N, C-alpha and C positions, 0 to 999 in steps of 0.2 A: 933756531935761526936757519939751519941748513934746509929745513922743510920749507920755510918761507921763500928762500932763494929759488929752490927747484920749482915751486908753484908759480913764482913770478916769472921764471924763465919759460915755463910752459904756456903762459897766457898769450904772449905775442904770437906764438905759433898757432894756437887755437884760433886767435882772432884772424890771422892771415887765412887759415883754412876756411873760416866762416865767410870772409870777404870773397875768397875764391869761389865758394859754393854760390854765393849771391850773384857774382859776376856770371857764372855758368848758367844759372837760372835765368838771369836777365837776357843773356845771349840766346838761350833756347826760346824764350818768349818772343824775342825779336824775330827769330827764324820762323816760328809758328805764325806770328803776325804777318810776316812777309809772304809766307805761303798762302795764307788766307786771302790777303790782299791780291796776290797774283791770281788766285782762283776767281776772285771777283772780276778782275780785268779780263781773264779768259772768257768768263760768262758773258760779259758785256760785248766783247769782241765777237764771240760766236753769234750772239743775237743780232749784232749789226751785219755780220756776214749773211745770216739767214734772211734778213730783210732784203739785202741786196740781191740774193739769189732768187727769192720769190718775185721780186720786181722784174727779173730778167726772164722768167718762165714763159710768158706769152710768145716772145720772139723765138726762144729756143724750141718751143713746141711746133711752131710753124716750120722752122728749119728742119727739124728731125722727121716730120711727117713723111717726106718723100724718101729719106735715107733709111728708114727703119727696116724694110724687108732685106736689103743687102747686108746691113749690119747684123741682123739675126743669123744669117747663114754663116758669116765669118766667125761669129762667137761660138757656134756649134763646133766648128773645126779646130778651135784653139786647144792646145794640149795642156795637161796638168802642170807641165814644167813652166809654162808661161804664167799660169795662175800662181804658182809658187814664187816666181820672180816678182810678180806684182804685189804679193803679200809682204815680201821682204822690203820692197820699195815703199809700201804703205807704212810699215813700221818706222822707217827712217824719216819719211815725210811727216808723220804724225808729230814728231818732236819739233820739227821746223814750224809746222802749222800752229802748235801750241804757243811757241814764241811769237809768231805773227799775230795770233788772236789776242795774246796778252798785250802786245804793243798797241794794237788797234783799240782794244778796250781802254787802255791807259789814255790814248789820245781822245777818245770820246768822253771819258771822265774828266780829263783836263779841260776840254772844251766846255763841258757843262758847268764845271766848277768855276771857270773863268767868265762865264756869261753874266751880263748885267742883271738879268732877271734872277739868277741864282744869288748874286750878291745882295739884291734887294730883299729876297726871301730870307736870307740869313740875317740881314739887319732887322727886318720886321720880327723875326723870331726872337732876336735879342731884346727888342723893345717889349714884346709880349711877355717874355720871361721876366723882365724887371717889373712889369706891371703886375704880373701874378705874384711875385715876391712881395711887392708893396701891399697888394690886397691881402695876402696871407698875414702880413705883419699887422695891418689894420684890424683884421678879424681877430687875431690873437689878443690885441690890446682891448678891443671891444668886449671880448669874452672875459678878460681879466677884470675890466671895469664893471661889467655886469655882475660878476661873482662878488666883487667888493660891495656893490650896491645892495645885492641880496643879503649879504652878511650884515650890513649896516641896518637894513630894514628889519631883519630878524631881531637884531639887538634892540632896536627901537620898540618893536612890538613886544618883545620880552620884558623890557623895562616898563612899558605901559601896563602890562598885565600884572606885574609884581607891585606896582605902585597903587 
């Protein structure tokens, strides 16, 4: 009897530990999923930024054409200290840019997912999915009925040959 009590007493603790492990795994999965989703938003935001930048290039090229020689001389005179300062600034800016791109990507995804054409496409996909399911069921039934008909025909032929 003492053995049964100690085993019973241990079970709730083991059950709690298992639940805690499941909770930790679920939280880790959520964290991974949110990181992956954040990466998707960053990618979409970066793509949108690149498109905007490319669209602005013709105007910038015209503007820079006359300024280029003077800028080149200034760049040659800059010291390594200034370059180091810019690298430090770039590192801190990168973090802010990542957040900005993520937000921009999220807005693009929200706009696309809220669009009427997207909703229509989703509805059409649902209809197509149900039609495919119905077709698969019909095919399954037809195959089953064909198999039964073949068995019946074989039995009839077998009976005719033995008679």
